[in-house]
Each structure stands twice: as structure tokens, then as C-alpha cells.
TISEDREN-326881 format. One record per residue (C-alpha): residue in three letters; z, x, y. Coordinates in steps of 0.001 Angstrom, whole numbers, plus 500000, padded with zeros to 6 digits. Layout:
N
  code       w       u       v
   ala       Z       X       Y
...
***
This chain:
349
  code       w       u       v
   met  507054  503122  492501
   leu  509931  505206  493884
   val  511105  502432  496106
   met  511305  500020  493219
   ala  513024  502572  491032
   arg  515684  502978  493747
   trp  516084  499219  494180
   met  516530  498729  490439
   arg  518962  501601  490058
   asp  520930  500130  493014
   ala  520843  496684  491310
   gly  522830  498419  488343
   his  519889  499308  485933
   arg  519528  502690  484215
   val  516243  504126  485554
   glu  514548  507427  484899
   val  511353  508261  486731
   ala  508789  510709  485319
   val  506985  512590  488073
   pro  505156  515910  488355
   val  507810  518744  489100
   gly  507593  519895  492752
   ser  505384  516991  493860
   gln  506258  515042  496977
   ser  507263  512154  494666
   trp  509630  514661  492999
   leu  511215  515773  496216
   gln  511525  512220  497468
   gly  513115  511118  494247
   leu  515599  514044  494510
   gly  516470  513019  498112
   trp  517254  509390  496920
   gly  519351  510646  494117
   leu  517080  509248  491419
   ser  517175  510394  487723
   leu  514066  512440  487270
   ser  512142  514117  484497
   pro  508957  516021  484306
   ser  506032  513652  483691
   pro  503792  514491  480622
   asp  500499  516161  480911
   val  498413  513520  479298
   ser  495258  515611  479786
   ser  496393  518487  477557
   gly  496293  518137  473664
   pro  496275  515078  471525
   val  497953  512007  472784
   lys  500014  511633  469603
   gly  501669  515067  469962
   gln  502206  514680  473630
   val  504024  511292  473058
   ser  506170  512767  470284
   thr  507266  515622  472585
   trp  507828  513606  475656
   thr  509826  510602  474005
   arg  512019  512789  471821
   gly  515639  512027  472596
   lys  514717  509252  475022
   arg  515170  505454  474533
   phe  514108  502766  476986
   asp  513718  498898  476916
   val  510819  499026  479406
   leu  507983  501632  480181
   trp  506551  500860  483533
   ile  503438  502677  484693
   arg  501007  502500  487843
   asp  497927  504389  486570
   arg  495404  502887  484093
   arg  494670  506455  482815
   asp  498174  506450  481391
   leu  497618  503486  479122
   ala  496778  505182  475997
   phe  499761  507482  476122
   ala  502290  504690  477422
   gly  501174  502299  474786
   arg  502029  504899  472051
   ala  505464  505684  473747
   ala  506323  502141  474109
   arg  505522  501208  470579
   gly  507499  504138  469300
   trp  510508  502937  471235
   gly  509822  499216  470640
   ala  509798  498887  474503
   ala  507910  496588  476748
   leu  504966  498108  478558
   val  504430  497091  482166
   met  501357  498076  484177
   gln  501671  497704  487899
   gln  498152  497681  489304
   ala  497832  500098  492164
   met  494063  500350  492600
   gln  491117  497928  492448
   ile  489098  497681  489214
   pro  485487  498306  490337
   arg  483990  497818  486742
   ala  484427  495897  483551
   lys  486896  497363  481051
   lys  485784  495441  477964
   ala  484554  498289  475566
   pro  486237  498419  472107
   trp  488689  501205  473243
   his  489590  499132  476257
   trp  490616  496301  474139
   leu  492824  498711  472038
   arg  494508  500209  475002
   tyr  494966  496965  477054
   arg  496297  494870  474166
   arg  499436  497032  474227
   val  500391  495874  477694
   asp  503228  493258  477769
   ala  502847  492546  481516
   trp  500204  493498  484036
   val  501539  493046  487485
   cys  499388  492697  490529
   gly  500269  492767  494284
   leu  497996  490031  495316
   gln  496334  486969  493957
   his  492703  488596  494362
   leu  493771  491608  492108
   lys  494996  489108  489470
   ala  491469  487518  489558
   glu  489905  490869  489379
   cys  492132  491842  486391
   leu  491352  488616  484401
   ala  487668  489020  485131
   arg  487244  492673  484303
   thr  489867  493601  481699
   pro  491029  492127  478309
   ile  494324  491039  479966
   asp  494812  487260  479467
   glu  496524  484799  481989
   ala  499921  484799  480239
   arg  500378  488538  480653
   cys  499037  488758  484222
   his  501612  488303  486937
   val  501614  488588  490786
   leu  504513  490316  492631
   pro  504151  491981  495958
   leu  504737  495461  496959
   pro  508295  496481  498059
   leu  509393  496742  501779
   asp  512952  497980  502627
   asp  515099  495889  504772
   arg  514716  498286  507631
   trp  511244  497185  508274
   phe  512789  493773  509345
   ala  515406  495199  511747
   pro  515194  494156  515272
   ala  512680  496076  517129
   glu  513889  498718  519598
   thr  512374  499380  522976
   ser  508962  500905  522925
   ser  508963  502590  526219
   ala  510253  506011  524964
   phe  507401  506375  522505
   arg  504796  505122  524943
   glu  506049  507406  527593
   ala  505763  510357  525130
   leu  502090  509541  524932
   glu  501846  509696  528728
   leu  500094  506388  528806
   pro  498936  504934  532173
   glu  501009  501998  533380
   gly  499372  498732  532097
   thr  497950  500356  528951
   trp  497108  497991  526058
   leu  497746  500017  522843
   leu  496031  499538  519658
   gly  497021  501457  516603
   thr  495900  502644  513239
   val  498236  504323  510600
   gly  496848  506303  507674
   arg  494764  508993  506191
   leu  491895  510234  508477
   asp  488810  509684  506304
   pro  485299  508452  506886
   lys  485977  505457  504557
   lys  489068  504490  506557
   gly  487043  503371  509431
   gln  488380  505329  512370
   arg  484924  506242  513413
   ile  484129  502519  513725
   ala  487427  502025  515654
   leu  486304  504717  518207
   gln  482952  502787  518604
   ala  484924  499588  519251
   leu  487151  501359  521779
   ala  484099  502452  523713
   arg  483205  498700  524086
   leu  486556  497798  525437
   pro  488004  497898  529011
   glu  489459  501251  530387
   his  493051  500088  530038
   val  492680  499906  526222
   his  493847  502893  524228
   trp  493898  503539  520609
   leu  496526  505565  518623
   phe  495592  507151  515284
   val  498511  508355  513144
   gly  497743  510376  510040
   asp  496394  513631  508553
   asn  493132  514375  506879
   thr  492701  513335  503249
   val  494105  516188  501094
   asp  491515  518302  499326
   asn  488720  516957  501455
   val  486518  519807  502819
   leu  485624  517736  505884
   asp  487905  518091  508812
   glu  487864  514385  509831
   arg  490327  514741  512724
   ala  488045  517398  514367
   ala  484998  515065  513801
   leu  486977  512092  515348
   val  487957  514298  518399
   glu  484357  515128  518869
   gln  483055  511576  518453
   ala  485625  510465  520995
   gln  484367  512952  523566
   ser  480807  512057  522848
   leu  481645  508443  523437
   gly  483595  509105  526632
   val  486857  507776  525359
   ala  488748  511161  524719
   gly  491312  510190  527277
   arg  491907  506923  525613
   ala  492086  508054  521968
   his  495335  509570  520767
   phe  495822  511509  517482
   leu  499317  512127  515965
   asp  500191  513834  512822
   ala  501345  511789  509855
   arg  505102  511183  509996
   ser  507914  509839  507653
   glu  509260  507625  510282
   val  506648  505188  511610
   leu  508763  502292  512836
   pro  508612  503462  516546
   val  504944  503579  516130
   tyr  504488  500035  515242
   asp  507002  498830  517764
   ala  505088  500628  520589
   leu  501792  498849  519659
   asp  500209  495674  521353
   ala  498197  495232  518162
   phe  497576  497026  514828
   val  494079  497426  513362
   met  493312  497915  509752
   thr  490012  499476  509924
   ser  489314  500611  506352
   asp  486071  499710  504520
   ser  488432  498129  501855
   glu  492020  498508  500839
   thr  493458  497437  497392
   ile  496540  495924  499250
   gly  497297  497949  502519
   thr  501059  498801  502747
   val  500589  499722  506389
   thr  499299  496126  507056
   leu  502421  494851  505470
   glu  504583  497068  507579
   ala  502922  495926  510745
   met  503395  492179  509744
   ala  507034  492900  509099
   arg  507332  494347  512585
   glu  505751  491162  514071
   val  502729  493114  515512
   pro  499410  491288  515816
   val  497054  492427  513166
   ile  493337  492611  513038
   gly  491751  493755  509812
   thr  488397  494132  507744
   asp  487489  491193  505751
   ala  487573  493153  502453
   gly  489789  493972  499646
   gly  493436  492955  499813
   thr  493349  492703  503876
   ser  491462  489328  503469
   glu  494294  487825  501477
   leu  497137  489421  503696
   leu  495713  488067  506879
   gly  494562  484751  505596
   ala  496130  481375  506512
   gly  496451  482372  510220
   arg  498416  485497  509614
   gly  495856  487694  511303
   gln  492223  488011  512586
   leu  489614  489325  510138
   val  486288  490984  511055
   pro  483384  492379  508963
   pro  483786  495892  507555
   arg  482004  498698  509545
   asn  481177  496441  512538
   ala  482348  497905  515818
   glu  481064  495051  517973
   ala  483011  492505  515903
   met  486118  494689  516050
   ala  485800  495012  519763
   gln  485410  491239  520200
   ala  488429  490574  518077
   val  490599  492803  520264
   ala  489162  491002  523319
   val  490163  487678  521991
   leu  493540  488942  521002
   met  494184  490162  524517
   gln  493407  486764  526055
   glu  495590  484835  523467
   ser  498660  483088  524885
   pro  502173  484398  524159
   glu  502885  481171  522009
   ala  499872  481662  519931
   leu  500515  485234  519171
   ala  504210  484387  518440
   asp  503142  481881  515819
   arg  500750  484312  514211
   thr  503124  487172  514050
   arg  505845  484867  512688
   lys  503617  483742  509947
   gly  502926  487437  509112
   arg  506507  488361  509064
   asp  507389  485380  506854
   tyr  504634  486612  504463
   ala  505923  490044  504453
   ala  509387  488871  503859
   lys  508440  488196  500212
   cys  508351  492033  499857
   arg  512214  492318  500610
   pro  514612  493376  497964
   ser  516454  490098  498106
   gln  513140  488261  496977
   leu  511644  491078  494654
   ile  514625  492366  492655
   pro  515443  488943  491065
   ala  511717  488310  490358
   trp  511324  491608  488779
   glu  514541  491233  486717
   glu  513547  487768  485464
   leu  510219  489125  484291
   leu  511676  492252  482624
   ala  514457  490418  480976
   ser  511832  487931  479487
   leu  509851  490899  478187
   val  512779  492673  476615
   glu  513994  489413  474952
   ser  510427  488757  473564
   arg  510315  492289  472233
   arg  513661  491923  470454
   lys  512550  488693  468812
   ala  509351  490317  467649
***
């Protein structure tokens, strides 16, 4: 959301972002010079009173949200302004939302925006949103993701990798559902010169120390010397550029921004055949394996290691071309066209 807010501001639009004061998003927004306001506490007090307090003195043409839990509040706020309400789907919809109160909340949405076609199908099947209001626009990726790759030697040397190492990588939270344990089982099935880099921290507020569990598992599997763990970092471009392949190991991802990032960097990608990863890696853009299947994952890596440079180049080019739809030059005009049509419809209503 912050990336799109920055892009739209830079394109000349007046943008204000409501986020919790002091949160990571608040600090990032300040760093980018965005206009920020404290987000309303939609859980405290009647919605009507909260809306009246939050909207006082404000006027916008579009209210853009990313959390379904905000629909009741945002619907009232948008109606009070006469503004268009846009919901950008950020998570999967596991259950049907067609109770009477769902119809009341969802009918206020002017545009429901999904990042992938499979999410659109999910939305149409499980919510009261109709085809005319459901749109597909990808997640944003800054142009820097498409800059020419720098040499990977410095990063690999910092890891003290043996000469001839074939380096796999996974970027994201350390969590049992993210599949890092399956990755270690796959690593144990691969040749000694194959190493795996895990970049990420434990899930916040999770009492389980997943990193400690992974380190212990690596030791028990005899791959401790080939499994490398680095803390999460704001700059991961050098990570992708140092990899021979990226592996999306999660049980399921709504979309998987890190997969798009790897595709933009032209890194060969292997991913679990579930959620958004299936769509991202379709049409020859990557290899798909069943979730939670270490043997299949190891076999996919082995196949990738034997592929010709020409075949790999063709696959990574397809991935980069797909990810290029996420660039500002593609996304900003698409969003502007959608928002302009919504505002015009509201003014005619």
C-alpha cells in the first residue's frame, strides 16, 4: 500500500495514508515523505461515531483499503464523502462471505482489486462482489528491481562459501507454515556442493523460536555446514543476485512478493504448487512442486541444475517479462484509469 501511495503521489495525485502511529508503516511513510494520519481504531466504540470523528474535516474522492475487516467502517466513511470505495485484496478468502451482513458491507465496494486471476475467481465465488466490480492489477515493484545485476561474488564471499557452491535461497519469515523445514529435508537429499540460504526473522508474536528449531534440524540432518541463516534486511537485491535459484517453500502464498522479486532479478524459481505461486510460475516461468514434499523439491533442484543455459535464460526471461507488469510505467496508468472511471461514476450518481 505504501509503495502505491508513493507512486500515486509522485504521479501528481493528493494522497493521505492512514496508518497506526509509530508502526513500521508509519516510520516508512515518514521516510518517504508521505502525508500520514493516525488510522482509526475500528475496534473501539460504535462504527458510526468512529467514522464521524475520523472523517471530520477530510474530503477525498477515493477511499482505498486492504483489509476486509475495515469494510464496515470504510463503507460508511466513503458514503459520507460521496467517495468511491476500493478494496485491494491482500489475503486469500478461505470461506464464503455471503451472510446478510456480508451483502450489506460488500455492496458498498465500488471496485475490488485482486493481484492475480485466481484471487479474482476466489472473490467471485466466495463474496457478493460481481464481475463488473472485480478487477485484476498486480502488486507493485519499484524499477530498482529491474536494474542490471551487480556481481554476486562479494555477497557469496561474505558467506564463506566453498568454491563451486550451488546456492539456493529463500527469503521471508521463519515459520512452520513457510516450509523452511521441508527445504532442509530437501537439502539433505542434494549433493554436498549445494547450499541453502535462509533470510528472515521469526514470525512476530510467535512463541516458537523457529530459527533455533531450524538450526537444530539442520544439525540433526547433517547439513548444518550447508544451511546459512541471515537476519531479515531492508535491502535484499544482493541476496537474489547471489543465488543460483530461488525456492518459494511456503505451504501456500496469497501472491508472494518475494517470488515476483526473484523473477524480476531473473533468478530461476522453484515454488510450491499452491495459492498464488501456481499462477506466478505458470506458462513456463518456473518449476512447480507439491507443497510439503521434500523429495519432489530436491528432484526439482536436481533437474534445474542440469538444465542448459539457454533453457534457463528462456525461463528467467519469461519470469522477468511477467514481473515487468508490476512496474510503475505499467501500473500507474492502469490504476489511474480505474480510479478515474470510479470517480466519474460517483459524480454522475
